[in-house]
C-alpha positions in Angstrom: -47.3 -23.2 2.5 -45.3 -25.7 4.4 -47.1 -28.0 6.6 -45.6 -26.5 10.3 -47.8 -28.9 12.3 -44.6 -31.4 12.5 -41.1 -31.2 11.2 -40.9 -30.9 7.3 -37.1 -31.3 6.3 -35.9 -30.6 3.0 -32.5 -30.4 1.6 -30.8 -27.1 1.9 -28.8 -25.5 -0.7 -25.9 -25.0 1.8 -25.4 -28.3 2.6 -25.2 -29.6 -0.6 -21.4 -30.4 -1.8 -21.3 -28.8 -5.2 -21.7 -25.6 -3.7 -19.9 -22.9 -5.6 -17.4 -21.2 -3.3 -19.0 -17.7 -3.8 -22.3 -18.6 -3.3 -20.8 -20.4 -0.4 -19.2 -17.2 1.0 -22.2 -15.1 0.5 -24.8 -17.6 2.3 -22.5 -17.6 5.2 -22.0 -13.6 4.9 -26.0 -13.1 4.8 -26.4 -15.7 7.6 -23.8 -13.5 10.2 -26.3 -11.0 9.5 -29.1 -12.7 9.8 -27.5 -14.0 13.4 -26.5 -9.9 14.4 -30.0 -8.8 14.1 -31.6 -11.9 16.0 -29.3 -11.2 18.7 -27.9 -14.5 18.8 -24.7 -13.5 20.5 -26.8 -12.5 23.2 -28.8 -15.3 23.5 -25.5 -16.9 24.6 -23.6 -14.4 26.1 -25.6 -14.1 29.5 -25.4 -17.4 30.1 -21.7 -17.8 29.1 -20.7 -14.9 31.2 -22.5 -16.1 34.3 -20.9 -19.4 34.3 -17.6 -18.1 34.0 -18.0 -15.6 36.7 -19.0 -19.2 38.8 -16.2 -20.7 37.8 -13.9 -22.3 40.1 -11.3 -20.3 38.2 -13.1 -17.0 38.8 -13.5 -15.6 34.9 -11.5 -18.1 33.5 -13.3 -21.0 31.3 -13.0 -23.0 27.8 -15.6 -23.0 25.6 -16.1 -25.3 22.6 -18.6 -24.7 19.5 -20.0 -27.3 17.5 -20.5 -26.8 13.6 -19.7 -22.9 14.0 -20.3 -22.3 10.3 -18.8 -18.8 9.4 -17.6 -18.7 13.0 -19.5 -15.0 13.6 -21.2 -16.5 16.9 -18.4 -17.8 18.6 -16.3 -14.6 17.6 -18.7 -12.4 18.6 -18.6 -13.9 22.0 -15.0 -14.0 22.0 -14.6 -9.7 21.5 -17.3 -9.4 24.2 -15.4 -11.5 26.8 -12.2 -9.4 26.0 -14.0 -5.9 26.5 -15.5 -7.3 29.6 -12.3 -8.7 30.9 -13.5 -12.4 31.3 -11.2 -15.0 30.1 -12.9 -17.4 27.8 -10.6 -19.6 25.3 -13.0 -20.9 22.3 -12.4 -23.9 20.1 -14.6 -23.5 16.6 -15.5 -26.5 15.1 -16.9 -27.4 11.8 -16.9 -30.0 9.3 -16.2 -27.6 6.3 -12.3 -26.7 5.7 -13.8 -23.7 3.7 -15.9 -21.6 6.4 -12.7 -22.7 9.3 -10.5 -20.9 6.6 -12.6 -18.1 6.7 -13.1 -18.2 10.4 -9.4 -18.4 10.9 -8.7 -15.4 8.7 -10.8 -13.6 11.2 -9.5 -14.9 14.3 -6.0 -13.6 12.9 -7.0 -10.3 12.0 -9.2 -9.6 15.3 -6.3 -11.4 17.7 -8.7 -13.3 19.7 -8.2 -16.3 22.2 -10.0 -19.0 19.4 -8.5 -22.0 18.2 -9.9 -23.6 14.8 -10.3 -27.6 14.4 -12.2 -29.3 11.6 -14.4 -32.2 12.9 -17.5 -33.5 11.9 -20.2 -32.8 14.6 -21.2 -36.4 14.0 -18.5 -38.9 13.6 -17.1 -41.4 16.6 -13.9 -39.1 17.2 -14.4 -37.7 20.8 -14.7 -33.9 20.9 -11.8 -32.3 23.1 -13.4 -32.1 26.7 -14.2 -28.4 27.5 -15.7 -26.4 30.5 -18.7 -25.3 28.0 -20.0 -26.6 24.9 -22.3 -24.4 22.8 -24.0 -24.9 19.4 -25.7 -22.6 17.2 -28.6 -23.3 14.3 -27.5 -26.7 14.0 -29.7 -28.7 15.1 -32.6 -28.3 12.9 -30.4 -29.8 10.0 -31.0 -33.1 11.9 -32.9 -35.8 12.4 -33.9 -37.3 15.9 -31.6 -40.1 15.8 -28.4 -37.7 14.8 -30.1 -34.4 16.9 -29.7 -37.1 19.9 -26.3 -38.2 19.1 -25.1 -35.0 18.9 -26.3 -33.4 22.2 -24.6 -36.6 24.6 -21.5 -35.9 22.2 -21.8 -32.1 23.6 -22.5 -33.5 27.4 -19.7 -35.8 27.3 -17.4 -33.4 26.1 -18.6 -30.8 28.7 -17.1 -30.4 32.4 -19.7 -27.9 33.7 -22.5 -27.2 30.9 -23.9 -27.7 27.5 -25.5 -24.3 25.9 -27.9 -25.2 22.7 -29.6 -22.2 20.6 -31.5 -23.1 17.8 -34.5 -22.4 15.8 -38.3 -23.0 17.2 -40.7 -23.8 14.7 -43.8 -22.1 14.6 -46.4 -20.0 11.8 -44.7 -17.0 13.1 -41.1 -17.6 12.9 -41.5 -19.3 9.6 -42.7 -15.5 8.3 -40.6 -13.8 10.0 -37.3 -15.7 8.4 -38.7 -15.5 5.6 -39.3 -11.6 5.4 -35.7 -11.5 7.1 -33.8 -13.6 4.8 -35.0 -11.2 2.1 -34.6 -7.7 4.3 -31.4 -8.5 5.1 -29.1 -10.1 2.5 -29.1 -10.9 -1.3 -28.1 -14.6 -1.0 -30.2 -16.5 -2.8 -29.0 -19.6 -1.2 -30.3 -17.9 2.4 -33.4 -16.6 0.7 -34.1 -20.7 0.3 -32.9 -22.2 3.1 -34.2 -19.6 5.7 -37.6 -20.5 5.2 -36.5 -24.5 5.1 -34.2 -24.2 8.2 -37.8 -23.3 10.1 -40.0 -25.8 8.4 -37.2 -28.1 9.5 -36.7 -26.6 13.2 -37.5 -28.6 16.5 -40.6 -27.0 18.9 -39.6 -26.7 22.4 -41.3 -29.5 23.4 -39.6 -31.6 20.6 -36.5 -30.7 21.9 -36.7 -31.3 25.3 -38.2 -35.0 24.2 -34.5 -35.7 22.5 -32.7 -34.0 25.4 -34.2 -36.4 27.6 -34.0 -39.4 25.2 -30.3 -38.1 25.0 -29.9 -38.7 29.0 -30.2 -35.2 30.5 -31.9 -34.5 33.2 -32.6 -31.1 34.9 -32.3 -29.5 31.5 -34.0 -25.8 31.1 -35.6 -24.5 27.5 -37.0 -21.4 26.9 -38.2 -19.2 23.9 -35.8 -16.1 22.6 -37.1 -13.1 20.7 -36.9 -13.3 18.0 -37.4 -17.2 16.3 -35.1 -19.1 18.5 -34.9 -21.5 21.9 -32.1 -21.8 24.4 -31.7 -25.2 26.2 -29.2 -24.7 28.7 -27.9 -28.0 31.2 -25.3 -27.9 33.8 -23.5 -31.3 35.3 -24.7 -31.8 38.5 
C-alpha cells in the first residue's frame, strides 16, 4: 500500500510516449466514464455558469481548457451551455495530437462552439487570453515547480477567473478510485494509473500553498465529492 502522508509521484502508463493508439484511446474512453460518474462537469458548471451570467456581456464568455485530454469535460460543459442558452466559446488545448483529433471529431459531430489548439501546458509560448481558464485532472501529474508555473500561466491568460479541478489525496479517495477504475472500465491503463494519480495528487493545503507561491491571492479551495477539490480565483 502506498504511503499517502506525502505525494508519491510515479510514472503513469498513459504519459509514456510509446503507448499504443489502441491503449491510449481505450484509456481516454475509460477516463471519460470516470469523469462522468464523478461529476467533473457539475463541479465546474456551477461556478462557470455564474461567471457567465455576471459577465459584462451577460451570458457571453470565452473559456480556455488546458490539458483537456479527451475533451469530455469541456464538451459536456459546452453542451450544458447550449441547452441553458448561455453563450460560452471554448478553446481546448492539449499537447497530444492524437487526443485532439478525437476531440475535434466529437466537436464536429455535436456541432459545438469549440476550437482545438495543440499546445504544451508548460512551454513558454503564451496561452491566448480568455475570460476564464480551466484545468481538470492535470495538476497531479506535475512536480511543485511545474504546478506553480501552470497556475501562473493560467492566471496570466485569464481576464476574469481560473478554475482548477483535481484529485485530492487521501486514503478514502485512493480506495474509491481503485474500486471505480475497475468497476467502470476494462482499460488496464486506467486500472494502473487511477490509484497512482491519487498517490501523486495534492491535498487541499498543498494545492493552496503552491497557488500562493504562484502569486494568487484570495483564492478559494473546497473539497468536491467524490475525490476532488476545486481551486477558484477571481481577478480583482
